Backbone bond lengths (Angstrom), bond angles and torsions (degrees), N, CA, C in turn:
res aa  C-N    CA-C-N  psi(-1)  N-CA   C-N-CA  omega(-1)  CA-C   N-CA-C  phi
1 X - - - 1.449 - - 1.529 107.42 -
2 X 1.311 116.55 118.49 1.457 122.43 -177.73 1.535 109.03 -104.51
3 X 1.336 115.63 93.81 1.454 121.53 -178.55 1.521 109.11 -90.41
4 X 1.328 116.13 134.44 1.452 119.70 172.01 1.523 107.89 -113.09
5 X 1.329 116.12 139.77 1.453 122.21 177.72 1.515 109.46 -107.87
6 X 1.308 115.55 142.15 1.466 120.79 174.69 1.516 108.67 -132.26
7 X 1.322 114.85 136.57 1.455 121.19 173.19 1.519 108.36 -95.42
8 X 1.330 115.78 150.71 1.456 120.32 179.38 1.515 111.56 95.43
9 X 1.322 115.20 -177.34 1.463 120.73 -173.45 1.526 113.95 -117.35
10 X 1.329 117.22 1.79 1.461 120.85 -171.18 1.532 113.95 -61.31
11 X 1.329 117.88 -37.49 1.458 120.16 -173.10 1.522 113.97 -107.52
12 X 1.324 117.17 21.72 1.463 120.00 -178.60 1.528 110.28 -90.02
13 X 1.312 115.16 127.28 1.463 122.30 170.66 1.526 105.45 -88.05
14 X 1.317 117.15 104.89 1.457 121.70 -171.37 1.518 112.81 -65.63
15 X 1.307 117.87 -33.71 1.478 119.76 176.02 1.520 110.49 -66.80
16 X 1.333 116.70 -40.60 1.468 120.52 178.01 1.524 110.51 -64.71
17 X 1.332 117.05 -39.16 1.461 119.89 177.99 1.529 110.54 -63.85
18 X 1.315 117.54 -42.04 1.462 120.66 177.62 1.525 111.17 -60.30
19 X 1.310 116.30 -34.39 1.464 120.22 176.95 1.528 110.80 -68.29
20 X 1.326 117.54 -35.46 1.466 120.58 175.97 1.526 109.25 -61.61
21 X 1.341 117.79 -46.48 1.465 121.08 177.41 1.522 110.96 -58.66
22 X 1.337 116.87 -44.62 1.469 120.48 -178.56 1.522 110.96 -63.23
23 X 1.334 116.91 -47.87 1.463 120.60 -177.95 1.524 112.51 -66.76
24 X 1.334 116.57 -29.14 1.467 120.82 178.27 1.533 111.41 -84.34
25 X 1.323 116.63 6.06 1.464 124.04 178.82 1.527 112.78 61.37
26 X 1.334 115.87 36.28 1.460 121.41 177.16 1.525 111.95 -108.00
27 X 1.306 115.93 21.20 1.455 120.30 172.23 1.512 114.62 103.99
28 X 1.311 113.96 164.31 1.456 123.12 176.90 1.523 107.34 -93.09
29 X 1.316 115.86 128.92 1.464 121.06 -179.37 1.520 109.56 -129.37
30 X 1.296 115.16 143.66 1.451 121.38 173.19 1.523 107.40 -87.31
31 X 1.333 119.28 137.41 1.468 122.31 -172.31 1.529 116.07 -53.70
32 X 1.311 118.73 -32.26 1.461 120.08 -176.07 1.525 112.89 -66.61
33 X 1.332 118.00 -35.78 1.471 120.24 -177.10 1.534 112.39 -68.60
34 X 1.327 120.54 -50.54 1.467 118.18 177.44 1.532 112.16 -62.92
35 X 1.320 116.79 -30.78 1.470 120.61 177.53 1.526 110.13 -62.63
36 X 1.325 116.46 -49.62 1.466 120.52 179.58 1.526 110.46 -63.28
37 X 1.344 116.40 -44.07 1.468 119.91 179.64 1.526 110.80 -60.49
38 X 1.318 117.52 -44.51 1.468 121.08 -179.40 1.519 111.34 -66.07
39 X 1.314 116.97 -42.38 1.465 120.15 -179.33 1.527 112.32 -65.83
40 X 1.332 117.07 -22.87 1.458 121.71 178.43 1.534 112.53 -97.02
41 X 1.307 117.66 7.64 1.458 122.07 -178.41 1.520 111.56 -89.20
42 X 1.309 115.53 159.46 1.468 122.70 178.25 1.526 110.03 -69.08
43 X 1.327 115.76 -43.93 1.467 120.84 176.40 1.520 109.27 -150.12
44 X 1.312 115.51 150.94 1.464 123.40 179.89 1.516 107.35 -133.69
45 X 1.324 117.04 138.52 1.464 121.23 177.47 1.526 108.83 -132.46
46 X 1.318 115.67 127.66 1.461 121.99 179.40 1.516 109.11 -120.60
47 X 1.322 116.14 136.78 1.467 122.13 178.26 1.526 108.93 -104.23
48 X 1.332 115.05 133.94 1.467 122.07 -179.70 1.525 110.22 -127.49
49 X 1.307 115.48 150.57 1.465 122.98 165.37 1.520 105.80 -129.01
50 X 1.313 116.23 121.21 1.468 121.92 -179.47 1.531 112.03 50.19
51 X 1.336 116.42 41.85 1.453 121.38 177.56 1.519 115.01 80.64
52 X 1.316 117.41 -4.06 1.473 122.44 -179.70 1.521 108.99 -94.73
53 X 1.323 116.14 129.21 1.454 119.74 178.03 1.528 109.60 -71.71
54 X 1.341 115.44 126.21 1.468 120.01 179.62 1.521 112.10 -120.65
55 X 1.344 117.22 -13.45 1.451 119.56 -179.33 1.513 111.19 -162.72
56 X 1.322 114.35 164.15 1.465 119.92 -173.40 1.520 109.07 -160.78
57 X 1.310 116.04 153.64 1.455 122.46 171.11 1.513 109.04 -164.66
58 X 1.315 115.92 157.51 1.463 119.97 178.49 1.509 108.72 -144.80
59 X 1.344 115.45 162.59 1.460 120.81 179.52 1.514 110.24 -139.01
60 X 1.305 115.65 145.72 1.447 123.67 171.62 1.524 107.13 -106.63
61 X 1.327 117.09 152.63 1.455 120.49 176.89 1.516 109.81 -162.51
62 X 1.332 115.08 150.72 1.466 119.70 170.88 1.522 110.44 -88.61
63 X 1.321 116.95 -0.78 1.456 122.07 177.02 1.513 114.58 84.17
64 X 1.334 117.41 -2.47 1.461 120.76 -177.77 1.527 113.67 -135.80
65 X 1.331 116.51 -57.68 1.460 120.49 -168.89 1.519 115.10 -112.97
66 X 1.303 117.18 -41.09 1.462 121.67 -170.28 1.521 111.58 -124.38
67 X 1.321 115.01 137.62 1.463 121.74 175.42 1.526 108.26 -141.32
68 X 1.313 116.19 161.67 1.459 121.17 178.28 1.527 109.54 -150.49
69 X 1.325 115.90 138.69 1.462 121.58 175.37 1.527 108.58 -94.02
70 X 1.331 114.96 143.80 1.459 120.81 -179.92 1.527 110.15 -142.49
71 X 1.317 114.58 154.51 1.471 122.57 168.01 1.520 114.16 57.11
72 X 1.320 118.01 34.44 1.465 119.27 174.61 1.532 106.60 -73.59
73 X 1.329 115.20 118.86 1.460 120.88 -174.82 1.521 109.97 -146.06
74 X 1.338 115.89 143.68 1.461 122.12 178.44 1.529 107.57 -138.97
75 X 1.330 115.77 139.54 1.469 119.79 175.87 1.526 109.55 -54.69
76 X 1.326 117.73 139.35 1.461 120.60 -177.04 1.530 114.54 -52.40
77 X 1.326 118.24 -38.33 1.468 119.15 -177.46 1.526 113.34 -70.96
78 X 1.334 116.97 -10.52 1.463 120.99 178.02 1.525 112.39 -111.49
79 X 1.336 116.55 3.24 1.459 119.46 176.53 1.523 109.52 -72.45
80 X 1.314 115.57 157.94 1.472 122.80 -179.50 1.525 112.34 67.06
81 X 1.343 116.40 21.60 1.470 120.31 -179.98 1.529 112.08 -125.79
82 X 1.318 117.09 14.34 1.456 120.99 176.56 1.520 115.65 89.49
83 X 1.317 118.14 2.87 1.466 120.52 -178.38 1.531 110.58 -68.48
84 X 1.325 117.02 -46.72 1.465 119.92 178.16 1.518 110.66 -59.69
85 X 1.311 116.93 -44.25 1.467 121.54 178.96 1.529 110.29 -59.05
86 X 1.312 116.93 -42.19 1.464 121.47 179.57 1.524 110.83 -63.74
87 X 1.322 116.97 -44.43 1.468 121.31 179.88 1.522 110.43 -64.83
88 X 1.317 117.43 -46.59 1.462 120.47 -178.66 1.523 110.60 -62.48
89 X 1.320 117.60 -45.63 1.464 120.16 177.99 1.527 111.36 -60.72
90 X 1.321 117.14 -39.17 1.469 120.74 179.00 1.525 110.90 -64.93
91 X 1.323 117.51 -40.88 1.462 120.99 178.00 1.525 110.82 -66.41
92 X 1.329 116.81 -47.07 1.463 120.67 -179.24 1.525 111.64 -59.96
93 X 1.324 115.77 -35.70 1.462 120.67 179.31 1.529 112.17 -62.65
94 X 1.321 117.41 -30.86 1.466 121.95 -177.69 1.529 113.53 -87.25
95 X 1.323 117.17 -10.41 1.459 120.05 -178.72 1.521 110.87 -84.40
96 X 1.345 117.52 156.35 1.464 120.74 -179.45 1.531 111.41 -59.18
97 X 1.326 116.39 139.03 1.466 120.95 176.13 1.516 109.40 -60.93
98 X 1.315 115.40 141.02 1.467 122.95 175.84 1.521 114.44 65.95
99 X 1.325 118.52 17.68 1.461 118.36 172.26 1.531 107.70 -87.13
100 X 1.316 115.83 150.74 1.457 120.79 173.38 1.520 107.33 -72.21
101 X 1.328 117.85 133.30 1.458 121.64 -179.98 1.530 108.34 -118.28
102 X 1.305 116.25 123.83 1.453 122.91 178.48 1.520 109.73 -109.07
103 X 1.327 115.71 159.25 1.460 120.48 175.52 1.523 109.27 -153.76
104 X 1.330 115.97 138.06 1.456 121.20 167.78 1.516 106.22 -82.98
105 X 1.311 116.14 130.17 1.458 121.10 -176.68 1.517 109.17 -116.93
106 X 1.320 116.47 134.37 1.462 119.85 174.95 1.525 108.46 -60.65
107 X 1.334 117.62 137.88 1.457 119.91 179.46 1.528 111.47 -50.62
108 X 1.326 114.98 133.26 1.464 121.02 -179.75 1.514 114.29 91.83
109 X 1.325 118.45 -6.73 1.474 121.89 -177.74 1.531 112.45 -102.95
110 X 1.332 118.18 6.09 1.454 120.92 -175.76 1.535 112.54 -59.10
111 X 1.312 117.60 -40.50 1.474 119.59 -177.31 1.523 112.23 -60.06
112 X 1.317 117.65 -36.15 1.464 120.30 178.20 1.525 110.26 -60.42
113 X 1.331 117.37 -45.91 1.462 121.30 -176.81 1.531 112.56 -73.84
114 X 1.321 117.46 -23.71 1.469 120.09 175.06 1.530 110.60 -61.50
115 X 1.312 117.66 -28.82 1.470 121.58 179.12 1.524 112.06 -62.32
116 X 1.338 116.97 -21.09 1.466 122.26 178.41 1.528 111.68 -94.53
117 X 1.332 116.57 -3.80 1.452 121.49 -178.96 1.517 114.28 101.52
118 X 1.341 118.11 1.14 1.459 120.35 177.55 1.524 109.29 -69.69
119 X 1.330 115.79 145.07 1.458 121.95 176.67 1.509 110.10 -130.17
120 X 1.329 115.88 160.16 1.463 120.75 178.11 1.519 109.86 -69.01
121 X 1.317 116.43 139.38 1.467 122.00 177.16 1.527 109.67 -83.16
122 X 1.311 116.53 139.52 1.463 120.61 174.14 1.518 111.29 -90.86
123 X 1.323 117.00 -22.77 1.458 120.22 -175.24 1.517 113.09 -118.68
124 X 1.325 117.78 8.22 1.455 119.98 -179.04 1.520 111.58 -71.31
125 X 1.303 114.91 144.37 1.459 121.22 178.40 1.524 108.08 -141.84
126 X 1.307 116.85 161.77 1.450 120.75 178.97 1.516 111.71 -138.93
127 X 1.290 114.73 144.68 1.462 121.99 173.99 1.520 105.79 -114.08
128 X 1.324 116.63 106.96 1.458 122.35 -174.11 1.518 110.63 -105.80
129 X 1.343 118.04 146.48 1.466 120.46 179.78 1.529 112.48 -66.02
130 X 1.340 117.06 -25.95 1.460 121.50 178.71 1.525 107.84 -132.89
131 X 1.351 117.99 80.39 1.461 120.15 -174.90 1.530 114.09 -61.76
132 X 1.316 117.81 -31.47 1.467 119.79 179.27 1.530 110.58 -63.98
133 X 1.324 115.81 -44.48 1.463 119.70 178.24 1.531 109.96 -65.71
134 X 1.329 117.72 -39.99 1.459 121.31 179.50 1.524 110.80 -63.79
135 X 1.325 117.99 -37.95 1.467 120.84 175.36 1.523 110.36 -65.66
136 X 1.321 116.33 -44.52 1.472 120.26 -178.84 1.522 111.98 -61.50
137 X 1.339 116.95 -32.58 1.466 121.36 179.95 1.523 112.50 -86.79
138 X 1.334 117.60 -2.47 1.456 120.97 175.81 1.509 115.33 89.23
139 X 1.331 119.01 13.59 1.460 121.49 -179.84 1.521 113.01 -88.52
140 X 1.329 118.38 -23.46 1.461 123.06 179.78 1.518 109.37 -122.65
141 X 1.321 114.95 146.92 1.483 119.75 174.83 1.502 109.85 -75.78
């Protein structure tokens, strides 16, 4: 499997990326929203095979103290093959050294992120636009 990584947003087919999110069961997205989110991110990394988008991730950062990973997604047929690990490592490499890095993790995926050194927060909290839905999906207590 010959994966190529690209930083930036220039070569992203936003409709194809939305299909990756849908197939990975991470929700239905309209192409304009992920485009705006990616263009406003500190760094973006997209994984391709033969020009086909198979994975994606982005990070926000203040450039000094705080960073956060978002939207790490891989097509189901390429999961469990190191693509997510490659994307996460590529994003972490672009973030400021010694900044705190946070990530929202889909329920049940915590063990995967522990392999990178992430730990559960004792004091983390979230303000969600739809708290009932967030509770139902397991993101809020």
